[in-house]
MDAnalysis code that builds the backbone (N, CA, C; Angstrom):
import MDAnalysis as mda
import numpy as np

u = mda.Universe.empty(213, n_residues=71, atom_resindex=np.repeat(np.arange(71), 3), trajectory=True)
u.add_TopologyAttr("name", ["N", "CA", "C"] * 71)
u.add_TopologyAttr("resid", np.arange(1, 72))
u.add_TopologyAttr("resname", ["MET", "ALA", "ARG", "GLN", "LYS", "LYS", "LEU", "ARG", "VAL", "GLN", "ALA", "ASP", "GLY", "LYS", "ARG", "HIS", "TYR", "ILE", "ASN", "VAL", "PRO", "ALA", "GLY", "ARG", "ALA", "LEU", "GLU", "LEU", "HIS", "ASN", "TYR", "LEU", "ARG", "THR", "HIS", "ARG", "VAL", "ARG", "SER", "ALA", "PRO", "PRO", "GLN", "PRO", "SER", "PHE", "THR", "GLY", "PHE", "ASP", "SER", "ILE", "GLU", "LEU", "ALA", "ASN", "GLY", "ILE", "ASP", "PHE", "GLY", "HIS", "ILE", "GLN", "ALA", "LEU", "LEU", "SER", "ALA", "TRP", "ILE"])
u.atoms.positions = np.array([
    [139.494, 167.620, -27.216],
    [140.004, 166.978, -26.023],
    [138.959, 167.114, -24.913],
    [138.687, 166.028, -24.211],
    [137.704, 166.049, -23.134],
    [138.266, 166.789, -21.922],
    [137.408, 167.536, -21.296],
    [137.821, 168.262, -20.099],
    [137.911, 167.292, -18.923],
    [139.014, 167.345, -18.183],
    [139.214, 166.455, -17.050],
    [138.554, 167.046, -15.806],
    [137.864, 166.205, -15.078],
    [137.216, 166.620, -13.835],
    [138.277, 166.989, -12.804],
    [138.029, 168.069, -12.075],
    [138.963, 168.510, -11.041],
    [139.016, 167.475, -9.919],
    [140.208, 167.117, -9.513],
    [140.386, 166.155, -8.432],
    [140.182, 166.850, -7.099],
    [139.604, 166.116, -6.149],
    [139.401, 166.682, -4.821],
    [139.414, 165.581, -3.778],
    [139.720, 165.984, -2.551],
    [139.682, 165.066, -1.419],
    [138.213, 164.819, -1.084],
    [137.866, 163.548, -0.956],
    [136.503, 163.155, -0.609],
    [136.521, 162.440, 0.735],
    [135.370, 162.403, 1.385],
    [135.282, 161.757, 2.697],
    [134.120, 160.775, 2.730],
    [134.334, 159.707, 3.471],
    [133.302, 158.710, 3.752],
    [133.502, 158.311, 5.203],
    [132.789, 158.967, 6.095],
    [133.030, 158.774, 7.520],
    [134.393, 159.336, 7.873],
    [135.223, 158.521, 8.500],
    [136.570, 158.958, 8.871],
    [137.590, 158.697, 7.760],
    [137.153, 158.071, 6.699],
    [138.041, 157.733, 5.577],
    [138.093, 158.909, 4.604],
    [139.304, 159.307, 4.197],
    [139.501, 160.372, 3.218],
    [140.260, 159.788, 2.034],
    [139.816, 160.117, 0.853],
    [140.395, 159.515, -0.338],
    [140.257, 160.442, -1.538],
    [140.940, 160.071, -2.616],
    [140.881, 160.797, -3.885],
    [140.563, 159.773, -4.962],
    [139.540, 160.026, -5.765],
    [139.264, 159.191, -6.925],
    [139.993, 159.784, -8.119],
    [140.773, 158.938, -8.790],
    [141.651, 159.373, -9.871],
    [141.398, 158.497, -11.097],
    [141.414, 159.075, -12.298],
    [141.304, 158.225, -13.487],
    [142.332, 157.091, -13.409],
    [141.888, 155.892, -13.707],
    [142.706, 154.690, -13.506],
    [144.089, 154.790, -14.136],
    [144.219, 155.376, -15.289],
    [145.499, 155.448, -15.964],
    [146.490, 156.401, -15.328],
    [146.041, 157.235, -14.385],
    [146.933, 158.229, -13.779],
    [147.080, 158.054, -12.271],
    [146.443, 157.051, -11.699],
    [146.411, 156.893, -10.245],
    [147.799, 156.649, -9.653],
    [148.578, 155.785, -10.256],
    [149.912, 155.494, -9.713],
    [150.799, 156.733, -9.810],
    [150.665, 157.475, -10.894],
    [151.427, 158.715, -11.062],
    [151.081, 159.720, -9.951],
    [149.785, 159.865, -9.647],
    [149.384, 160.780, -8.573],
    [149.884, 160.275, -7.226],
    [149.782, 158.993, -6.987],
    [150.255, 158.420, -5.718],
    [151.741, 158.742, -5.526],
    [152.543, 158.552, -6.563],
    [153.975, 158.849, -6.470],
    [154.215, 160.340, -6.248],
    [153.438, 161.184, -6.911],
    [153.541, 162.637, -6.730],
    [153.259, 163.011, -5.269],
    [152.194, 162.448, -4.710],
    [151.858, 162.743, -3.311],
    [152.972, 162.275, -2.380],
    [153.509, 161.103, -2.643],
    [154.587, 160.567, -1.794],
    [155.831, 161.447, -1.862],
    [156.141, 162.018, -3.036],
    [157.309, 162.897, -3.126],
    [157.102, 164.190, -2.346],
    [155.841, 164.506, -2.058],
    [155.523, 165.678, -1.242],
    [155.203, 165.276, 0.205],
    [155.659, 164.091, 0.562],
    [155.548, 163.555, 1.934],
    [154.112, 163.418, 2.437],
    [153.226, 163.072, 1.517],
    [151.834, 162.807, 1.873],
    [151.701, 161.299, 2.075],
    [151.267, 160.920, 3.266],
    [151.069, 159.502, 3.563],
    [149.765, 159.048, 2.913],
    [149.883, 158.064, 2.029],
    [148.702, 157.557, 1.332],
    [148.918, 156.101, 0.954],
    [147.810, 155.387, 0.832],
    [147.869, 153.988, 0.424],
    [147.990, 153.918, -1.093],
    [148.581, 152.843, -1.607],
    [148.640, 152.676, -3.066],
    [147.228, 152.677, -3.654],
    [147.099, 153.065, -4.913],
    [145.770, 153.119, -5.543],
    [145.072, 151.770, -5.505],
    [143.788, 151.810, -5.201],
    [142.960, 150.611, -5.210],
    [142.071, 150.652, -6.454],
    [142.184, 149.659, -7.313],
    [141.402, 149.678, -8.550],
    [139.910, 149.463, -8.286],
    [139.117, 150.046, -9.154],
    [137.671, 149.811, -9.118],
    [137.229, 149.554, -10.545],
    [135.957, 149.269, -10.723],
    [135.440, 148.958, -12.053],
    [134.754, 150.158, -12.692],
    [134.978, 151.349, -12.141],
    [134.321, 152.554, -12.641],
    [135.214, 153.375, -13.560],
    [136.443, 152.936, -13.773],
    [137.393, 153.718, -14.552],
    [138.203, 154.664, -13.686],
    [137.933, 154.637, -12.387],
    [138.661, 155.461, -11.425],
    [139.249, 154.560, -10.356],
    [140.440, 154.912, -9.883],
    [141.048, 154.226, -8.755],
    [140.977, 155.152, -7.553],
    [141.041, 154.576, -6.379],
    [140.919, 155.336, -5.141],
    [142.238, 155.319, -4.384],
    [142.703, 156.512, -3.997],
    [143.905, 156.643, -3.174],
    [143.451, 157.095, -1.796],
    [143.646, 156.238, -0.805],
    [143.231, 156.568, 0.560],
    [144.342, 157.344, 1.261],
    [143.937, 158.408, 1.946],
    [144.880, 159.269, 2.655],
    [144.933, 158.885, 4.126],
    [146.082, 159.061, 4.729],
    [146.247, 158.764, 6.153],
    [145.466, 159.778, 6.985],
    [145.069, 159.371, 8.169],
    [144.368, 160.282, 9.085],
    [145.315, 161.368, 9.569],
    [144.766, 162.528, 9.891],
    [145.550, 163.607, 10.464],
    [146.286, 164.462, 9.458],
    [145.972, 164.322, 8.185],
    [146.644, 165.101, 7.146],
    [145.902, 166.423, 6.950],
    [146.653, 167.463, 6.615],
    [146.069, 168.778, 6.307],
    [145.434, 168.697, 4.922],
    [144.115, 168.586, 4.887],
    [143.432, 168.370, 3.620],
    [143.460, 169.602, 2.722],
    [143.617, 170.778, 3.292],
    [143.798, 171.982, 2.494],
    [145.096, 171.920, 1.711],
    [146.142, 171.423, 2.362],
    [147.440, 171.256, 1.702],
    [147.335, 170.236, 0.572],
    [146.625, 169.141, 0.827],
    [146.446, 168.103, -0.194],
    [145.708, 168.682, -1.392],
    [144.655, 169.461, -1.134],
    [143.887, 170.047, -2.225],
    [144.760, 170.988, -3.057],
    [145.643, 171.729, -2.406],
    [146.558, 172.614, -3.131],
    [147.504, 171.780, -4.015],
    [147.981, 170.657, -3.507],
    [148.836, 169.785, -4.312],
    [148.065, 169.239, -5.513],
    [146.805, 168.857, -5.292],
    [145.989, 168.353, -6.395],
    [145.772, 169.409, -7.462],
    [145.563, 170.637, -7.043],
    [145.358, 171.728, -7.997],
    [146.619, 171.990, -8.812],
    [147.782, 171.765, -8.211],
    [149.048, 172.010, -8.905],
    [149.471, 170.847, -9.796],
    [148.928, 169.661, -9.531],
    [149.312, 168.464, -10.280],
    [148.669, 168.490, -11.661],
    [149.456, 168.214, -12.666],
    [148.919, 168.183, -14.043],
    [149.041, 166.781, -14.574],
])
């Protein structure tokens, strides 16, 4: 079984997002929403990863803890 890369919050200027394997992006988006994390629906890309953009003003440490707990 291939080892999955650890998910993390990334930044590009003022934009904060998470790149997620395309097949699991909607699942992660729903997980974040159930934990009251404001985020945009996954945006598909051609790299095999989708991007979930996070709202401004979110505690990114809290988000990272949620990502670490998500399986």
